[in-house]
C-alpha positions as CSV (number, residue, x, y, z in Angstrom):
1,M,78.7,39.8,-79.5
2,K,79.7,43.6,-79.6
3,L,77.8,45.4,-82.6
4,D,79.3,48.5,-84.3
5,K,77.4,51.1,-86.1
6,R,80.3,53.1,-87.5
7,L,79.8,51.9,-91.1
8,S,76.1,52.5,-91.1
9,S,74.5,55.1,-93.4
10,Y,71.3,55.4,-91.7
11,P,70.2,56.1,-88.1
12,I,70.3,53.6,-85.3
13,L,68.9,53.9,-81.9
14,I,71.6,53.5,-79.5
15,N,71.7,54.8,-75.9
16,D,74.1,57.7,-75.4
17,D,74.2,58.1,-79.1
18,D,72.9,61.2,-81.2
19,D,71.1,59.4,-84.2
20,Y,67.8,59.7,-82.1
21,V,66.5,62.2,-79.7
22,D,64.0,61.4,-76.7
23,S,64.4,57.6,-77.3
24,S,65.9,54.7,-75.5
25,F,66.1,50.9,-75.8
26,E,66.9,48.7,-72.8
27,I,66.3,45.2,-71.7
28,S,66.2,43.5,-68.3
29,L,67.2,39.8,-67.6
30,I,66.2,37.4,-64.9
31,Q,68.1,34.1,-65.2
32,K,68.0,30.6,-63.3
33,V,69.3,27.2,-63.9
34,E,67.0,24.3,-63.8
35,F,67.7,20.6,-65.0
36,N,70.8,21.4,-66.6
37,K,69.6,24.3,-68.7
38,L,70.1,28.2,-68.3
39,I,66.5,29.6,-68.4
40,V,66.3,33.3,-69.4
41,N,63.7,35.8,-69.2
42,V,64.0,38.9,-71.1
43,S,61.9,42.1,-70.9
44,F,62.4,44.7,-73.7
45,Q,61.9,48.3,-73.0
46,L,61.7,50.3,-75.9
47,N,60.9,54.2,-75.9
48,N,60.2,55.1,-79.5
49,E,56.7,55.2,-81.1
50,G,58.0,55.0,-84.6
51,L,60.0,51.6,-83.8
52,L,57.2,50.2,-81.7
53,E,54.8,50.7,-84.7
54,L,57.3,48.9,-87.0
55,I,57.3,45.9,-84.6
56,K,53.6,46.0,-84.4
57,E,53.2,46.0,-88.2
58,G,55.8,42.9,-88.4
59,K,58.3,45.0,-90.2
60,A,60.8,44.5,-87.3
61,K,61.4,42.2,-84.4
62,Y,63.3,42.2,-81.1
63,I,66.2,39.9,-81.3
64,I,68.6,38.3,-78.7
65,H,71.9,37.0,-79.7
66,V,73.6,34.5,-77.2
67,D,77.2,33.9,-77.9
68,C,79.6,31.6,-75.9
69,P,83.2,32.3,-77.6
70,M,85.1,29.7,-76.0
71,L,82.9,27.0,-77.5
72,S,81.9,28.8,-80.6
73,F,78.2,28.5,-79.7
74,R,75.8,31.0,-81.1
75,K,72.1,31.0,-81.0
76,V,69.6,33.7,-82.1
77,F,66.0,34.4,-80.6
78,S,63.3,36.7,-82.1
79,T,59.9,38.0,-81.1
80,D,57.5,40.7,-81.6
81,K,56.3,40.6,-77.9
82,K,57.8,42.7,-75.1
83,D,58.8,39.6,-73.2
84,L,60.9,36.6,-74.3
85,E,61.9,33.4,-72.5
86,F,64.5,31.0,-73.7
87,S,66.7,28.1,-72.5
88,I,70.3,27.1,-73.3
89,N,71.7,23.6,-72.5
90,L,74.6,23.9,-70.1
91,N,76.6,21.4,-72.1
92,D,76.8,23.9,-75.0
93,V,78.4,26.7,-72.9
94,T,81.1,27.4,-70.4
95,E,80.7,29.4,-67.2
96,S,79.5,32.5,-68.9
97,V,77.6,33.7,-72.0
98,E,77.1,37.0,-73.9
99,I,73.8,38.1,-74.4
100,S,73.1,41.0,-76.9
101,S,70.1,42.8,-77.8
102,M,68.8,44.5,-80.9
103,I,65.9,45.4,-83.1
104,V,66.2,44.2,-86.8
105,A,64.2,45.1,-89.9
106,T,62.3,42.0,-91.1
107,M,61.6,43.4,-94.6
108,D,62.7,46.3,-96.9
109,I,61.4,49.6,-95.7
110,P,61.8,52.3,-98.4
111,H,61.9,56.1,-97.2
112,Y,61.6,55.1,-93.5
113,Y,61.1,58.3,-91.5
114,N,61.0,58.5,-87.7
115,K,59.8,61.5,-85.9
116,K,62.8,61.2,-83.3
117,F,65.5,61.3,-86.0
118,N,68.0,63.9,-85.1
119,W,67.5,66.9,-87.3
120,F,70.5,66.3,-89.5
121,Y,68.9,63.2,-91.1
122,G,66.2,65.5,-92.7
123,T,62.6,64.4,-93.3
124,D,62.9,62.5,-96.6
125,G,63.5,59.4,-94.8
126,V,66.0,56.4,-95.3
127,D,66.0,53.2,-97.1
128,I,66.2,50.4,-94.8
129,S,67.0,46.8,-96.0
130,K,65.8,43.7,-94.5
131,G,68.3,42.5,-91.8
132,N,69.4,46.0,-90.8
133,Y,70.0,47.1,-87.4
134,L,67.2,49.6,-86.3
135,A,68.3,49.6,-82.6
136,I,71.1,48.1,-80.6
137,G,70.6,47.5,-77.0
138,P,72.8,46.7,-74.0
139,M,75.0,43.6,-74.0
140,Y,75.1,41.4,-70.8
141,L,77.6,38.8,-69.7
142,V,75.7,36.3,-67.8
143,N,77.8,34.2,-65.4
144,I,76.4,30.7,-64.8
145,N,77.2,29.6,-61.2
146,R,77.1,25.7,-61.5
147,S,77.9,25.4,-57.8
148,N,74.2,26.2,-57.1
149,I,72.8,23.4,-59.2
150,G,71.2,20.4,-57.6
151,Y,72.9,17.6,-59.2
152,K,70.8,14.3,-59.0
153,K,71.5,12.2,-62.0
154,L,74.5,11.5,-64.3
155,S,73.4,13.9,-67.3
156,D,73.8,16.7,-64.8
157,V,77.3,16.1,-64.0
158,I,78.9,15.2,-67.3
159,V,79.6,17.6,-70.0
160,I,81.3,17.4,-73.4
161,Q,83.5,20.4,-74.0
162,K,86.0,21.6,-76.7
163,D,89.6,20.8,-75.9
164,D,91.6,24.0,-76.4
165,R,94.8,21.8,-77.3
166,N,93.0,20.6,-80.4
167,S,94.2,17.2,-79.6
168,D,92.9,14.1,-81.6
169,Q,92.6,12.2,-78.2
170,M,89.8,12.3,-75.8
171,S,90.6,13.2,-72.3
172,V,88.6,13.3,-68.8
173,S,88.8,16.1,-66.3
174,L,87.6,15.4,-62.7
175,D,88.8,18.5,-61.0
176,N,85.6,20.2,-60.8
177,D,82.1,19.6,-59.8
178,I,81.3,18.5,-63.5
179,I,82.9,15.4,-65.2
180,T,84.3,17.1,-68.3
181,I,84.9,15.2,-71.3
182,L,87.4,17.1,-73.6
183,V,87.5,16.5,-77.3
184,N,88.7,18.5,-80.4
185,E,86.2,21.0,-82.0
186,K,85.4,18.6,-85.0
187,I,84.5,15.6,-82.6
188,K,82.4,18.0,-80.5
189,N,80.4,19.1,-83.6
190,Q,79.9,15.6,-84.7
191,Y,79.0,14.6,-81.3
192,Y,76.1,17.1,-81.3
193,A,75.1,16.4,-85.1
194,Y,74.9,12.7,-84.8
195,G,74.3,12.2,-81.2
196,Q,70.6,11.4,-81.4
197,Q,70.9,9.2,-84.7
198,Y,74.0,7.2,-83.3
199,L,73.0,7.6,-79.5
200,Y,74.3,4.1,-78.3
201,N,77.4,4.1,-80.4
202,I,78.4,7.7,-79.0
203,I,77.9,6.1,-75.5
204,S,80.0,3.2,-76.3
205,M,82.7,5.3,-77.8
206,V,82.6,8.3,-75.4
207,M,80.7,7.8,-72.1
208,V,81.8,4.2,-71.4
209,P,85.6,4.6,-71.6
210,S,85.0,8.0,-69.7
211,M,83.2,6.2,-66.9
212,V,85.6,3.5,-66.6
213,Y,88.3,6.3,-65.9
214,V,86.0,7.8,-63.4
215,L,85.3,4.6,-61.4
216,T,88.9,3.8,-61.5
217,S,90.0,7.3,-60.1
218,M,87.2,7.0,-57.4
219,K,88.5,3.6,-56.6
220,N,92.2,4.8,-56.1
221,N,91.7,8.4,-54.9
222,P,88.4,8.5,-52.9
223,D,89.6,11.2,-50.3
224,G,91.0,13.4,-53.1
225,L,87.7,13.4,-55.3
226,C,84.7,12.9,-52.7
227,S,84.2,16.7,-52.3
228,Y,83.3,17.3,-55.9
229,R,79.6,17.0,-56.6
230,W,79.9,14.6,-59.5
231,Y,81.3,12.1,-57.0
232,S,78.2,12.1,-55.0
233,V,76.1,11.6,-58.0
234,V,78.1,8.6,-59.3
235,E,78.4,7.0,-55.8
236,Q,74.7,7.1,-55.5
237,V,74.2,5.2,-58.7
238,L,76.6,2.6,-57.4
239,L,74.8,2.3,-53.9
240,D,71.3,2.3,-55.8
241,N,72.8,-1.1,-57.4
242,N,74.2,-2.2,-54.1
243,I,77.9,-1.4,-54.9
244,S,80.4,0.5,-52.9
245,V,83.3,2.3,-54.1
246,T,85.4,0.3,-52.1
247,Q,84.1,-2.8,-53.8
248,L,85.0,-1.7,-57.2
249,N,87.5,-4.1,-59.0
250,E,90.1,-2.7,-61.6
251,E,91.8,-5.8,-62.2
252,D,89.1,-8.2,-63.2
253,S,87.0,-7.4,-66.5
254,T,84.0,-9.6,-65.3
255,G,81.7,-9.7,-62.4
256,K,79.4,-7.5,-60.5
257,Y,82.2,-5.4,-59.1
258,S,84.3,-5.2,-62.3
259,I,84.9,-1.5,-63.1
260,F,84.8,-2.4,-66.9
261,E,81.3,-4.1,-66.6
262,V,79.8,-1.5,-64.1
263,A,80.6,1.3,-66.5
264,Q,78.7,-0.5,-69.2
265,K,75.9,-1.2,-67.0
266,I,75.6,2.6,-65.8
267,F,74.8,3.2,-69.3
268,M,72.4,0.3,-69.9
269,S,74.9,-1.9,-71.8
270,P,75.0,0.0,-75.0
271,L,77.2,-2.2,-77.3
272,E,74.3,-4.4,-78.8
273,K,72.0,-1.2,-79.1
274,G,74.9,0.3,-80.9
275,M,75.2,-2.5,-83.3
276,L,71.5,-2.3,-84.0
277,E,71.6,1.2,-84.9
278,L,74.5,0.5,-87.6
279,S,72.3,-2.4,-88.9
280,N,69.4,0.1,-89.4
281,V,71.6,2.6,-91.1
282,R,72.8,-0.1,-93.5
283,L,69.0,-1.4,-94.3
284,G,68.2,2.3,-94.9
285,D,70.9,2.5,-97.4
286,E,70.0,-0.4,-99.4
């Protein structure tokens, strides 16, 4: 998220700008990926005694804004400490996210004066409103190297993403290290809004048919897909249950090697549990 101060009527601390003198606002980032999460540690380096005092008094806070424009994902973190750690689920973002930094007023501050204001702002002070930006720091583009992730379980290799075609139909992409289930934005938003409440219904509607496609593709094209990381994870799930890819049967809907049954068993046979979810909702409405 790129911030613009051109319409501001009050001074904002920005490096290489002249609203303040002998002052600076920087951040440093350390990032890592663990268990399908992007974990970021931020250190704030603020060189301005007046702004530091505002933060100490609770009148301002450091803000980190995380943005993934492609998936319309936005999240804000705030702190009055010099260090901040936060995490983002990799299912919510693509290969990169924008991380912006700022300092924001948490209350109205009438007649605010800072000794490091440029001389042309005078000494009478300026009126600051709650939510105003007091400082704008650097913006970083954080690239997520998914190839370094140690994929061990299904949840590591399946993601739900927005389909840019805005199609009403669900599709599955297998030509990457991650199994990507593509849905339109409305369905994606509903998935995250109701995923916990209707977990087994979601699994039945989305995950099981997707897994049928995955297993069928593995059966029909093992040489073309075996290099992807998701393949080894799914294959290990099968081997743990004494099933090899070559044994999978796409023609019979019943039996130990039936792709249709195996797909359901991989997700712990969710149909009955899904029906129970609907029954519980109905009882709650009565």
